[in-house]
N, C-alpha and C positions, 0 to 999 in steps of 0.2 A: 522605610524598608531598604534593604540593600539592593543595589542594581545587580541584576542576575541575568545570565544568558544560558539557554539550554540549546545545545547544538545536537541535533538528531542526525547521526550518520547512519543511514539505512544500511542494514546488512553487516554492520561491524561486529566482529566477534574476536575473542582473544586469539583465534587461529590465524588471523590476518595481521596482527601487530608484530612487526619484526623489521627485517632489513629493508623492506620496501616502504616502510612507514617510519623513517628516522625521527621525524618530529614527535609523533605519537609515542614511539618507544621511549624516547627521552622524557617526554612530558609525564608519562604515567609513573616513572620512577620516583617522582616527587609528589605524587597524588595518591588517591585511594581508588582502587578498582574493585568492583563487585560484579558477579554474574547475576542476571535477572532470570527468574523462572517466569516464563510468559503466561499470559492468560490464553485460554482457548477461544478463538484461534489466534496464533501469533502472526497477525497480519497488520498492515498499517493502521487502518481505522480503529480496530479493536484495541491495539496496544496504545496508540496515542490517547484514545478516550479513557483508558484505564489510568494512564499517567496524569491526565488533567482533571479527572473527577475522583480518583482514589476508589473507583467502583469496578467490579467485574462486569462483563457483558450482561449478566442477569439484572444488574442494577442500572447500567447506563443505556442499555438497549442496542449497543453496537455489536451485533453477533457476527460481523464479517464486513468485507468491503462491499457486499451487496446481499440482497435477500429477496424473497418473493413477497410482493404486496398482495395479500389475499383478497383485498377489496377490488383493486384494479385488475387483478389476475395478470400481473406483469412482474418480470424479474427486473430489479432496478439496482444497477451498480454505479458506484462512484457519484452518488448524490452529494450535494455540497452544503446544504443548509445546516447550520449549527443547532437548529432547533430539533434535529433528529437525536441529539445527544442529551439524555436525561441526567440530571444531577448538576450541582453547583460546580462550575469550572474554577480552577485555582485563581485565575485573575479576578473572578467575581468575589471570591472569598477575601482576597487581598484588598480589593476596592472597598468592601464593606468595612474593613478595619482601618484603612487609610485612604481617605477620599482623594489624596494627591497621587496615589498610585496610578500608573499607566502601563499598558501592555502592547506589545507588537507581536503579531503572529504571522510569520513569514512561511507560507506554503504548507503548514500543518493542515491536515484535512478537516472537513466540516468547518470551513473558514469563512463562509458567507453568512451574513446577517447575525453575527455573533455580537457579544457585548464587549469584545476587545476594542481598544482605542484605535489601533492601526492594524491593518491586515492586507495581505496580498495573496492571491491564489490563482492557479491556471483557469482561464475561461476563454476559449476560442470564440470568435465571431462566426456564426453560421449564416452565410449569405443566401439570398433568394435563389441564386443560380446553382446552389449546391456546394459551393466552395466553403472550405473551412480555413479561416484566417487566424494566424497566431495572435494571441492577446492574453491579457490577464485582467483580473477584477481586484479592485482595492476599496478599502474604506479608510479614510475618506476617498471619494472618487478621484479627486485631483492628484492623489498620491501616485496612482497608475500613470497619469500623464507626465508627472515630474520624473518618475523613474525611467520611463521609456524614452523620454527626451534626453536624459543623461546617459543611460546605459544601452540604449537601442531597444528594439522590439523584443519582448520576452520570447526566447527561442523555444516555442512550444514543440516543434518537431524534433528538437534535441532533448526534450523532457521525457518523451515516451516514443516507442516505435523503433523501427530499424535504424533511424538516425540518432538515437539517444547517445549522448556523450557528455563530457565534462562541461560543455558550454552552458547548459541549463543550470548545473550546480553552481558554477562560477557566477552566473547572473543572479541567482538567489542570494548568494553570499554578499555580493556587491550591493544588492538591493537592501539587504538587512543593515549593512553598515551605513548606507546613505539614509535610510529611515532613522537610524540612531542619531546621525548628525543633525537631522531635521528636528527630531522630537524628543530625543533622550528618554525613551521609555524605561520604566523600572524593570520590567521583565520582558525579555525577547525570546521567542521560540523560533528556531531556524531548522528547516528541513533540507537535508542534502542527499539527493537520491542516487548519486552516481554509482555506487557499488551494487545497487539493485540490478543494474543491467548486466554487467559482466558476470556476476555471480550466478544469476539464473541461466545465462547462456553457457558459461564454461564450468560452473561449479567452483568450489573453493580451491582451485589449482593455482598456487602462488606464482608459478612461473608464467602461466598464461595471462594472469591478470596483474602482473607486476607493474606495468605502466599505469593502469587504473588506480592501483594503490598509491603510487607516487603522486598522481594527480590529485586524489582526494586529500592526501596528507598535506599537500601544499595549501589547499583551500582551508583546511582546518587550522593550519598554522597561522595563516593570514587573519582568520577570524579571532583566534585566541589572542594574538598579539594586539589586535585592534581593541578588543574588549578589556584586556589587561590594562592598557593605557587609559581606559575609561574608568578603571577601578571596579570593574564588575566581577562578581563571583561567577566562575565558569563551570558548567556541567556539560560533559560530553556523554551521550548515550546512544543506544540503538534500539530499534523496535523488535528486531529478531536477527539471528544469524542465519546464514543459508548453508544447508548441508547437501552433500552429493546425492543425486537421485538418478535412476536409470530405467524406471518403469512408469510410463503414463497409464492411468487407469480410466477407461471410458465408461463411466457409470450409466450414462444415458443410453448407450448402445446396449448395455445389458438389460436395462428396463425395456427398451424397445423390442429386443428379441423375445421378451416375455409378454408382449402385447400390453404394456402398461403406459406407453408414451403416446401422446397425441401429436400427429404430424399433419401439416397442411401442405399442399402443393400450390405454389404461386409462381407463375411464369416458368414452370418446368423445374423449379428448385424447391427443396424441402425447408420447412420452417417448423421449429418446435412450438407447440401450442400448449402452454402450461395449464390454462384453464380447462382444456379438454383432455388433459392427461389424468390417468388414474394415479400415477406417481411419476415424479421427475426429480432430477438432481440439479442443484445450483452449486457448481464447483468453484472453489476458492482456494487455490494452492493445494495444501495437504488436508484440507477440510472440505466437506460438502454437506449442504443442507438438503435433505430429501423431503419433499412436500407430498402429502398423500391426500388426494381428493376423495378417495373411497375408503372410509374407515375400516370396512370389513376386510381389507387386504393388508392391513398394517403388519401383522405378524408374518404373513407370507413374504412381504417385501423385505422385512428385517432378515428373515432366514436366507432369502435369495442373496442379499448384499453381503451378509456375513461370510458367504462362501466364495466371494470374488477375490482372486489373488491380488494382493496389494492393499486390501482393506484390513486394518488392524482392529478397529472397534466400531460397533454400530450402537449408538446411544439412543434409547427411547426417552420419553419425557422425564421419567423418574431418574434415569441414569445421567441425564444432562445436568442435573443439580450437582452432581459430584464435581463437575468442571465449571460450575457457575455460569452456564450458558443457557439455562432454562428460562428463556424469555419468549413472549408470544411471537416475535419475529423469527425465532429459530425454526428449523425444519421439524417435522414430526419425528424424523430420525436425523441424527447428526453423525456423520462418518468421519473417522480419522484414518489417514493413510499410514502404512508402515513407513519406517525410516527411509526406505529406498524408493518410495512411490509418491506420485502426486496425481490429482484428479483433473481431467480435462472436461470441457463442456460438450465435446463432440457428440452428436446424436445421429448423424447420417452414416449409412453403411457403404455408400458409394460416393467417392470424392466428386464425381461428375454432377451429383445432385446436391452438393453442399450449398448453403445459402450464399448470396452474393457478399454478405458482410463477413463471411469466414475468411476471405482473402484480402481484407482491408483492415486498417487500424480503426476499430470502432468499439470503444470500451463501453458504450451505452447500449448498443443494439444486441451485443452478444449476451446470451443468458448464462453467463459465467465468465470467470477470469481466463484470459488467453495470453500466456507469456510468449507464445510463438510469434506474437506481433512484433517482437524485437528482431526477427529475422526477415530477410528479403529473399524471395524466390528467384528474382531475376533483375540484375542491375540494368541490363539492356532494355527490358520491358519498362522499368521505372523511368529510364531516360526518355523512352518514347512517349510515355504518359506526360512527362514534364514538358516535352516539346508541344504536345497537344494543348497543354495549359497555356504556354506562352503564346501559342497561335490563336488563343481565344476560343478553342473548342471545348465542349464538355468532355469530361474524362472521369474515370474511376481508377484510383490508385490501387488496383487489385494485384498486389505483389507479395502478399503474405503466404508462406507455404502452409500446407496442412499436415506437416510431419511433427507430431508431438515428441518424437524421439530426439529432437534437437535439444530439448531442455535438459540441462545437466545439474541444476541446483534448484532447491525449493525450500519452503518453510511453512509454518502453520501449526506444527505439532507442539505439544507442551513438553513431552519427554524426549529431549534431545541431549546428545553428548555435551558436556560442559564447554568444550572448545567451540561449539557452534551456538551456544546461548548468547543472547544479547548481553551487552555490558553497560555499566555506568561508571564514569570516571569523575570524581569529585575532589574539591579542595577540602571539604569538611570530612572529618573522620567518619567512616561508616562502621556500624556495630557488627555487621555480618558480611561474610564473603559471598553469600548468595541471598538475594532478596526476592520477594514476589513483585510482580509488575505494579500492583496497586500501591506498594510502598514508595514508588517514585514520587507520587504526589507529595508525600510528607517530606521527602528529601529535598525537593524543590522548595517547599515551604520553609524548611529549616535554613536553607541558604538565603532566602529572602529576609528571614528574621535573625540571622546569625550576627 
């Protein structure tokens, strides 16, 4: 099979390719570009899983970056086991046809305990004293040690949160190239997150994000040049584009005001109690899963949410089939925001009663996605907390604001303007100018077999 690399540039859309991305602009003139119609939801885990299995969420089970576990009665976001993804992955298909085939998966999600030969993914160390230490996880285990000895510690705090910047994307790119030098895999999948940060914070304003575009363009150029020298077939793609938004929609507050949400008071602060709620929402960008523990109120909840400004559609189980998201993990209702809106997880009505995790970066405790984690409420307060850390005192880095109006870009919808659709750039001629996300699997396969 042909040596192939798939470079996933998160957030890349045709609206961003131009004077601030000189390499990409020149590169596509001699290649083939198509727009991708996303699966619902157009978020990282669902899109990547569609690309790698050729199946919609109804078939591979990945209905979002997180969902409600009805057995544990817990909302679980950003889990990492590859066993959550149903269906044969493309590297498994290739291995069954060619036993000499090998694969490297660099920071694509659901990257732990997979059948890929080489993989690296974020995995902090949580210490007994409450500290979170930057680190990553790899297979084989000594690959992590080799990469961190050569490239330095994986910059976890530049991968997500208010400190997110090009440093983490550069580390991933360098790690992919070093893994290639060591093992020469047939297929390499690389995840470059950099544009995700600036686009959600600022929206697709080319002047505001000009430097970010130049930074990612240079990383892409370095990767393409490296793999071209190795004789690899190169595919550049994205999972979604990010479009401008100006209205956060607080679904759980609506449900709470209608006496449907279960709330517990712990140490004077409020916590959402999903198992005790009649209905609650798991927000994920421009999509939300609403889980209903009392079947008798389903139609009442549907009518209530259909009337909320910013909600474009409310899908019941039958209607979910239209979008291929009718899987047991999906909510009893699935909500799609309109093009200018996005969904928060916020459930408190008074900021003074917000849970302690609301003001920190904590992607696992929050019962929904929180893009406001990319902002910092006070640099002075953050500096004070870091001084406490250096002095050996316990501390909580509670510096995340509670202002959802800060977010200017979002994604997740299927029906977006073409300029904000994800794209795929290939060396091999594409039959269509617009493909569906599940077609990407076959395009990667065709490059392997070309």
